[in-house]
N, C-alpha and C positions, 0 to 999 in steps of 0.2 A: 729213434735215434740208434745209430750204430758203431760202439765204441771203437778207437781203434787201442789194441792190447798190446801188440807189439811193433815195431819202424827200425826196417835193418835197409842200411844201404849196400845193396850185394854187389856195385860195377856206377862205373861214371855214370851219374843221373840217372840212377834203378835202383830200386822201393823196393823192398815187400814191408807186406801189413800181414797180421794175423788180426781179423775185426772181427767182433763179436756177433752174429748173424744165428740165430739157432735153429730157425725157419726155412733156413738156405741150408744151413748146413746138412740138415734132417735128409734133404733132398739131392743134392747134389751128386753129380755122376762124372765121373772124369765126361771130360769135352765141351762141358755146358762153361757159362760165362753167367756175368750178370749185368746189369746196367745201374751207374749210380750218379748221385747227383751230391754235391757240396752245398747249395745253398738256393732260395725259391727261386733266384734268377740265374743261376747257376743250368751248364749246359748237361743232357744226361749221357753218359760216355759207358761204353760198351769192354770189361778188362777180365778176362777167363777170369775160372777161380783154378787160381794152381795146387790147391790143398785145399781139404776140411778135412773136420774133425768132432764126428759125431757126437762123440760124449759129450766135448769140451764148449760143443755150441759153435765152434771158428769157420771160418773158411777165410783161406789166404786169396793174397793177391798184390801180381810183380807187374809194375808200370814203368815206362821211361818217359822221363818226363822232358819230353818234348814241344807236344801243345800248351797254351794257355789254362787248362783245365789240370792237365795234368803236374806242370809244373806249379797249380794252385792246391795240388794234393799232394803234393811233396813237401809242401811246408807246412802240413800237418804232423803233429806229435803224438806220443801215445796219452791217452785221455781224452785228445778230442774225438766229435763224434761226427761223422757222414751226417745228414739231412734225411736220405732214403736211400734204401738199395735196395735191385728188386731180383729175384734169381732163386731157383738156377734159370736159367732159360736157355734154348737150342737142342737141338735133339744128343741123348749121349753117345759118344763113340762106341764102336762095336767090339765089343769084346768075348773072344770068347776063343778058343782053340786052334789055332791055324798051322802051328809048324815056325818056321822063323821070322820074325817082322824087324825090319830094319825101321826105325826112329831118326828121321832126319829133321835135328833143330836146327832155326838160321838165330842168331839173338837170343833174342826176348822170347821167341819164340821156343825155348826152354821151360819158360813158364805154360805154357798149353800142353806140350808135349809129357813133362813129367807125369802129372795123374795116369796119364794114356798108357806111359812105358811100365810105369810101378802095378797096375791092371793089368796088360794085357802077359808082363813076366808072371803072377798070382794065379792068372790064369794056365800055367801050365807053358807057355810060348816061349823060346828060344827069343831074345829082346837086345839088341844090336843097336848102338847108341852112334849117334855119327851129329858132333855136337860142331858147327860152325860157325866163326866169325871172325872180322876180318882184323882184330887183331887181340893180341895175350889180354888186354888189359880187358874188353868186352865180352868174355865168355863170364857165363855166369849160368850157378845150379849146378858143376859140374859133380862136386860130390852125390850130390844127393841123386843126380844121372847113374853116376859110376854104380853106384848100391844099386839102381832099378835093373841094369845091363847085364846080361855076360858078358859080352864085348865093350868095351866105348872105347871112342876115336875120336881125336879131336883134330879141326883144322883151323886153319886161320889164313887172311889171304898174306901175308904177309910173312909167314914161317915163323913167327916167334911162341907159337907153341904148336907142340905137334906134328900135322902133315902137312908144308907148306901148300898154299891150293884153295881151291873151295871143294867143298864139300862131296862136290859132285863126281868127284873122282876117286876119293876110297871104296863109293855109292856101286861106281860103272868096277871097280878088280873085284869089288866082291859078286857081284851076277855073272861078271865075265871067267870067273877063274870058276865057275862050272854050279857052283856052292846052290844048292835051290831055295827060292828066298819066295815064301807064299803072298808076303806082302810089306809094300811100303808107305811110312804115314811122314807126310813131308810137312813142316810149320815154320813159318819165315817171313820174311818178307816175299812178297807176290813174285819178286822177280827168281829168285831162290824157288820158291815151285814151282814157278814153270820151267826153271833147269832139269828141275829131277826128273817132272815129270817129263821131257825130254830123253831126257837119259835112260828113263824105264819101259817107253813107248817099244820101242825095237824090242824087247824081250817078253812085253806081255807080260808086267808085273804087273799087279792089283796098286792102284795109286793113291792112297788120299788123301786130300790136303785140306786144311782147314783156313778158311777164307776170311778178311781182315776187311770186310767191306764198311764204308761209312753205315753207319745207326744210329735212330733217334728211337723207334718206341720199342724195338725190339721183339713187337707181337705182331707183325705181316701190314700193320696197317699201316706205314708211310712210303713203304716202297724205298727209303732211298738202300738200303741192304742188296737190292736185286742186281745179278748178278747170271749172266747168260753159259747154261753148263747145258751141253748137248744138244741144241739149238733152240734149247728155251728157259724163258724165265725165271728163276727161283730166287727167294728172299730167302738172304745168308741164316736170319733172327730165328724161322722158325721149321724151314725147310736144312735148314745145314747147323752146327757152321761147316759137318764135314760135306766132302764133295766128292766124287771121282774125278783127279788130277786132270785123267788123259783129255777128260769134258769139258773142260772150264774156258773160256776162255779168257785169258790171263790179261790180252795188251788192254780189255776195256774193262775189268779190273782195276786197272792199274790208270787207265786212264779217271773213275769214277775218284778214286785214290785224291787224284788230285783237285780236284773240286774247286774245292773251299781253301784251296793254299793263299788268295788270297785276303779272303775273311780272317782264315788265321794268323797270318803277322799280326795285321791291323789287330789283331783282340792282345797275340803276346807284345806286343808295342805297347798298348797304354795298359796293358798288368806291370810290366815292365818299369812306369812311369808311376803307376801308383804305388808300387813296394818301393820305390824310391823315396819316395815321403814317407813308407811305414805301411808295411800292409798285415803284418801281425805274421798269423800261420799259416792265414788261406783260405778265412772266410768260415771256414767249421764249426761245428760249435760245442760251447765246453758242458 
């Protein structure tokens, strides 16, 4: 059992949990993820490890309550326990001193990029972070990312905070200014990562993306997380989640992300109907 030690609401339907998981915390590295399950009949969902404390034996997860399981998870409270949690999974992000790295985070992609930015800065790199969202209220982990960065830029689609426009605007400006950029890391919605890669490709700037493909077992057995990279099939759970963004078939990825949309709608409707009659805190264990 994995106890929820601390729960924070950090944005509209966005939650941050600190969970007791000593074995996972001991081995976790930036860029890795875990898979959790709330109950015996619950689905397995992947969530990025957005922070970890090896001494305290805790891992932090952040998620947006959009699907049935994440909505159910959001109803759990401090003291509740998750049925099981497996990790750390996936290959850690490559952390080395290379020079200047621009981290581009869209929405809850901030949770994924935070430990990477912190590790890159600790390794001696100049870290420039661009945090983007549709509107100001959807910006998350601002202070944490600012502390992990040498320069911090905010963009919002509606101009309610920072630069008005999408995150590729300041990214292009930095690269076109002639500043030497050694790597770009983009994490967020697939469409955002696609356009970041389009922006950097003409300048031959190495661009790494963390892919959020549908995932079930997290061990490469089910094949549900497959994605085409450089014309070859790769599995996000064991070959990634980090890949060379210039080689990713983003159109295929986005199509696969929508494959269970109809089933998800049915699951959400059923869950909301059950909750109308009193569904408790979300089905976890006490």
